C-alpha positions as a Python dict, from the first residue, in 0.01 Angstrom:
ca = {
    (1, 'M'): (0, 0, 0),
    (2, 'E'): (-15, 39, -375),
    (3, 'L'): (-257, 274, -520),
    (4, 'K'): (-471, 134, -796),
    (5, 'R'): (-717, 417, -869),
    (6, 'V'): (-700, 791, -907),
    (7, 'V'): (-1019, 995, -883),
    (8, 'V'): (-1118, 1346, -962),
    (9, 'T'): (-1259, 1520, -650),
    (10, 'G'): (-1305, 1871, -756),
    (11, 'L'): (-1378, 2060, -1077),
    (12, 'G'): (-1325, 2424, -1199),
    (13, 'A'): (-1408, 2565, -1523),
    (14, 'V'): (-1396, 2913, -1691),
    (15, 'T'): (-1524, 2860, -2045),
    (16, 'P'): (-1705, 3034, -2337),
    (17, 'L'): (-2011, 2833, -2228),
    (18, 'G'): (-1995, 2939, -1859),
    (19, 'N'): (-1776, 3065, -1573),
    (20, 'T'): (-1844, 2760, -1347),
    (21, 'P'): (-1854, 2383, -1431),
    (22, 'E'): (-2222, 2388, -1343),
    (23, 'E'): (-2304, 2673, -1589),
    (24, 'T'): (-2074, 2518, -1866),
    (25, 'W'): (-2253, 2172, -1827),
    (26, 'Q'): (-2596, 2309, -1840),
    (27, 'N'): (-2526, 2538, -2132),
    (28, 'M'): (-2375, 2243, -2312),
    (29, 'L'): (-2668, 2021, -2249),
    (30, 'A'): (-2903, 2304, -2382),
    (31, 'G'): (-2696, 2312, -2707),
    (32, 'K'): (-2577, 2668, -2658),
    (33, 'S'): (-2282, 2786, -2852),
    (34, 'G'): (-1989, 2978, -2700),
    (35, 'A'): (-1914, 3172, -3018),
    (36, 'A'): (-2022, 3527, -3045),
    (37, 'P'): (-1889, 3859, -3194),
    (38, 'I'): (-1544, 3949, -3051),
    (39, 'T'): (-1571, 4228, -2787),
    (40, 'S'): (-1227, 4239, -2647),
    (41, 'F'): (-1080, 4449, -2937),
    (42, 'D'): (-1196, 4638, -3246),
    (43, 'T'): (-1239, 4384, -3538),
    (44, 'T'): (-1310, 4636, -3806),
    (45, 'Q'): (-999, 4533, -4018),
    (46, 'F'): (-1050, 4166, -3966),
    (47, 'K'): (-1230, 3920, -4175),
    (48, 'T'): (-1305, 3689, -3891),
    (49, 'Q'): (-1503, 3883, -3630),
    (50, 'F'): (-1617, 3611, -3396),
    (51, 'A'): (-1448, 3388, -3130),
    (52, 'C'): (-1534, 3193, -2823),
    (53, 'E'): (-1457, 3441, -2555),
    (54, 'V'): (-1524, 3409, -2172),
    (55, 'K'): (-1833, 3629, -2099),
    (56, 'G'): (-1950, 3825, -1802),
    (57, 'L'): (-1674, 3718, -1566),
    (58, 'N'): (-1586, 3949, -1283),
    (59, 'I'): (-1220, 3879, -1196),
    (60, 'N'): (-1249, 4068, -869),
    (61, 'D'): (-1492, 3818, -740),
    (62, 'Y'): (-1198, 3584, -721),
    (63, 'I'): (-873, 3782, -726),
    (64, 'D'): (-789, 4119, -545),
    (65, 'R'): (-789, 4411, -801),
    (66, 'K'): (-424, 4494, -722),
    (67, 'E'): (-311, 4140, -747),
    (68, 'A'): (-501, 4093, -1073),
    (69, 'R'): (-311, 4374, -1227),
    (70, 'K'): (7, 4166, -1202),
    (71, 'L'): (-142, 3877, -1393),
    (72, 'D'): (-187, 3817, -1762),
    (73, 'R'): (-549, 3734, -1866),
    (74, 'Y'): (-465, 3370, -1902),
    (75, 'T'): (-332, 3346, -1548),
    (76, 'Q'): (-636, 3507, -1412),
    (77, 'L'): (-861, 3258, -1574),
    (78, 'A'): (-616, 2979, -1449),
    (79, 'M'): (-639, 3111, -1107),
    (80, 'I'): (-1011, 3122, -1099),
    (81, 'S'): (-1058, 2766, -1236),
    (82, 'A'): (-814, 2657, -970),
    (83, 'I'): (-991, 2839, -687),
    (84, 'Q'): (-1314, 2672, -802),
    (85, 'G'): (-1158, 2343, -811),
    (86, 'V'): (-990, 2339, -472),
    (87, 'K'): (-1325, 2461, -323),
    (88, 'D'): (-1519, 2190, -498),
    (89, 'A'): (-1271, 1920, -364),
    (90, 'A'): (-1336, 2054, -16),
    (91, 'I'): (-968, 2034, 70),
    (92, 'D'): (-886, 2119, 429),
    (93, 'L'): (-597, 2358, 360),
    (94, 'E'): (-523, 2393, 727),
    (95, 'T'): (-446, 2021, 762),
    (96, 'A'): (-337, 1920, 428),
    (97, 'D'): (33, 1839, 364),
    (98, 'K'): (109, 2103, 127),
    (99, 'N'): (447, 1959, 57),
    (100, 'R'): (277, 1674, -128),
    (101, 'I'): (21, 1864, -332),
    (102, 'G'): (130, 1950, -665),
    (103, 'V'): (5, 2169, -960),
    (104, 'I'): (51, 2076, -1329),
    (105, 'Y'): (-90, 2322, -1570),
    (106, 'G'): (-137, 2261, -1941),
    (107, 'V'): (-120, 2572, -2170),
    (108, 'G'): (-76, 2631, -2545),
    (109, 'I'): (130, 2940, -2537),
    (110, 'G'): (114, 3153, -2205),
    (111, 'G'): (62, 3520, -2160),
    (112, 'I'): (52, 3642, -2531),
    (113, 'K'): (-173, 3943, -2425),
    (114, 'T'): (107, 4076, -2220),
    (115, 'F'): (352, 4005, -2500),
    (116, 'E'): (121, 4193, -2750),
    (117, 'D'): (91, 4489, -2532),
    (118, 'E'): (463, 4517, -2432),
    (119, 'V'): (591, 4476, -2798),
    (120, 'S'): (320, 4702, -2954),
    (121, 'Y'): (408, 4976, -2714),
    (122, 'Y'): (780, 4943, -2797),
    (123, 'A'): (703, 4939, -3175),
    (124, 'T'): (478, 5256, -3156),
    (125, 'H'): (695, 5458, -2920),
    (126, 'P'): (1056, 5396, -3055),
    (127, 'E'): (1147, 5746, -2926),
    (128, 'N'): (1115, 5610, -2560),
    (129, 'G'): (1375, 5345, -2629),
    (130, 'P'): (1343, 4969, -2503),
    (131, 'K'): (1134, 5032, -2201),
    (132, 'F'): (924, 4733, -2066),
    (133, 'N'): (710, 4672, -1769),
    (134, 'P'): (908, 4493, -1502),
    (135, 'F'): (622, 4238, -1493),
    (136, 'F'): (667, 4163, -1870),
    (137, 'I'): (845, 3823, -1842),
    (138, 'P'): (674, 3710, -1498),
    (139, 'K'): (339, 3785, -1666),
    (140, 'M'): (414, 3618, -2006),
    (141, 'I'): (592, 3289, -1933),
    (142, 'A'): (382, 2980, -1977),
    (143, 'D'): (474, 2836, -1637),
    (144, 'I'): (362, 3134, -1440),
    (145, 'A'): (-6, 3003, -1400),
    (146, 'A'): (113, 2690, -1217),
    (147, 'G'): (339, 2901, -1008),
    (148, 'Q'): (69, 3156, -902),
    (149, 'I'): (-171, 2880, -829),
    (150, 'S'): (90, 2728, -601),
    (151, 'I'): (173, 3060, -428),
    (152, 'H'): (-186, 3137, -383),
    (153, 'F'): (-264, 2809, -190),
    (154, 'G'): (88, 2749, -59),
    (155, 'F'): (135, 2426, -228),
    (156, 'H'): (499, 2296, -244),
    (157, 'G'): (476, 1975, -448),
    (158, 'P'): (568, 1920, -808),
    (159, 'N'): (497, 2239, -1001),
    (160, 'Y'): (542, 2271, -1388),
    (161, 'T'): (359, 2339, -1713),
    (162, 'T'): (296, 2106, -2001),
    (163, 'T'): (310, 2276, -2342),
    (164, 'S'): (240, 2059, -2635),
    (165, 'A'): (-11, 2253, -2846),
    (166, 'C'): (-367, 2116, -2852),
    (167, 'A'): (-250, 1816, -2628),
    (168, 'S'): (-130, 2024, -2343),
    (169, 'S'): (-430, 1960, -2120),
    (170, 'S'): (-426, 1599, -2197),
    (171, 'N'): (-56, 1575, -2109),
    (172, 'A'): (-119, 1773, -1786),
    (173, 'L'): (-395, 1519, -1688),
    (174, 'A'): (-178, 1228, -1760),
    (175, 'A'): (121, 1385, -1564),
    (176, 'A'): (-107, 1447, -1266),
    (177, 'F'): (-242, 1083, -1299),
    (178, 'N'): (101, 950, -1301),
    (179, 'G'): (214, 1167, -1011),
    (180, 'V'): (-53, 1024, -787),
    (181, 'L'): (-68, 666, -914),
    (182, 'V'): (298, 600, -951),
    (183, 'L'): (438, 812, -658),
    (184, 'G'): (140, 846, -429),
    (185, 'H'): (208, 487, -271),
    (186, 'Q'): (546, 562, -167),
    (187, 'S'): (610, 683, 179),
    (188, 'D'): (829, 958, 60),
    (189, 'A'): (610, 1042, -249),
    (190, 'L'): (655, 1385, -411),
    (191, 'C'): (287, 1413, -498),
    (192, 'K'): (4, 1274, -290),
    (193, 'E'): (-257, 1496, -471),
    (194, 'C'): (-205, 1663, -806),
    (195, 'F'): (-418, 1937, -968),
    (196, 'F'): (-435, 1978, -1342),
    (197, 'W'): (-593, 2241, -1559),
    (198, 'G'): (-656, 2250, -1924),
    (199, 'M'): (-520, 2497, -2179),
    (200, 'T'): (-571, 2860, -2243),
    (201, 'F'): (-572, 3056, -2568),
    (202, 'S'): (-629, 3432, -2579),
    (203, 'A'): (-851, 3624, -2805),
    (204, 'I'): (-628, 3918, -2900),
    (205, 'K'): (-547, 4104, -3218),
    (206, 'Q'): (-254, 3900, -3313),
    (207, 'T'): (-411, 3551, -3266),
    (208, 'V'): (-790, 3587, -3291),
    (209, 'L'): (-816, 3258, -3089),
    (210, 'A'): (-1083, 3146, -2841),
    (211, 'I'): (-1035, 3193, -2461),
    (212, 'I'): (-1079, 2845, -2311),
    (213, 'I'): (-962, 2694, -1987),
    (214, 'F'): (-1101, 2356, -2017),
    (215, 'W'): (-1096, 2221, -2355),
    (216, 'I'): (-1165, 1849, -2455),
    (217, 'F'): (-1180, 1762, -2833),
    (218, 'G'): (-1490, 1558, -2915),
    (219, 'N'): (-1840, 1565, -3074),
    (220, 'T'): (-2145, 1574, -2865),
    (221, 'G'): (-2317, 1352, -3129),
    (222, 'N'): (-2098, 1061, -3041),
    (223, 'G'): (-2129, 1114, -2663),
    (224, 'L'): (-1773, 1182, -2602),
    (225, 'F'): (-1836, 1507, -2413),
    (226, 'K'): (-2131, 1344, -2223),
    (227, 'N'): (-1948, 1042, -2119),
    (228, 'F'): (-1646, 1252, -2005),
    (229, 'F'): (-1845, 1479, -1794),
    (230, 'N'): (-2064, 1199, -1648),
    (231, 'R'): (-1750, 1027, -1541),
    (232, 'L'): (-1624, 1361, -1373),
    (233, 'Y'): (-1984, 1399, -1225),
    (234, 'R'): (-1973, 1057, -1066),
    (235, 'L'): (-1639, 1125, -915),
    (236, 'S'): (-1739, 1473, -781),
    (237, 'P'): (-2062, 1454, -599),
    (238, 'S'): (-2056, 1814, -507),
    (239, 'L'): (-2101, 1903, -879),
    (240, 'N'): (-2475, 1984, -896),
    (241, 'V'): (-2568, 1911, -1265),
}
């Protein structure tokens, strides 16, 4: 039987407007801004002193403290949005065929905070030689978020990251759509269910960019945001907005 539709069954969001899809949506409707003075580092020497940071999020509500230390900030946020999305989709992880569940994650750059920390330490401590944390590369690479999500849930389906600047999340969505629609009807399909997550930037000294997990370009005035979220809401009855 050929599949004709692909639906969104669960949502997860960690954004400057809220740490859940519900909170993000309510604050968006209320016209609240995610921009605020930067708190993650000293901005005294910077002309720009505001950004759209994630606010008031307790990582350890979702990820064990010891495990969180092994993850870059961007991977932590990706993991949390994934945990929310899987819960919202009400997937029975005990009976699901994990060999046919894939993870496609769209990210603009990856673990830039880890890169900054490691390179900065090397630059300011030349007397110690080229010494780096053994987690440097595993924490920094763009694909690590998709990998960590799959490890966390035990998913064995297609797993990769799309990196195409500001189109990363759109490409991840399209790839997940095609993975389900094109392959899902085949008896030996690689991907029966695909998860996708949007892109991440990190507000650090070298980039001064907004931390965002779920970012769709648009203007609330022309209804793009409203129409998009309304469609997701209709496909996800458990989202109480």
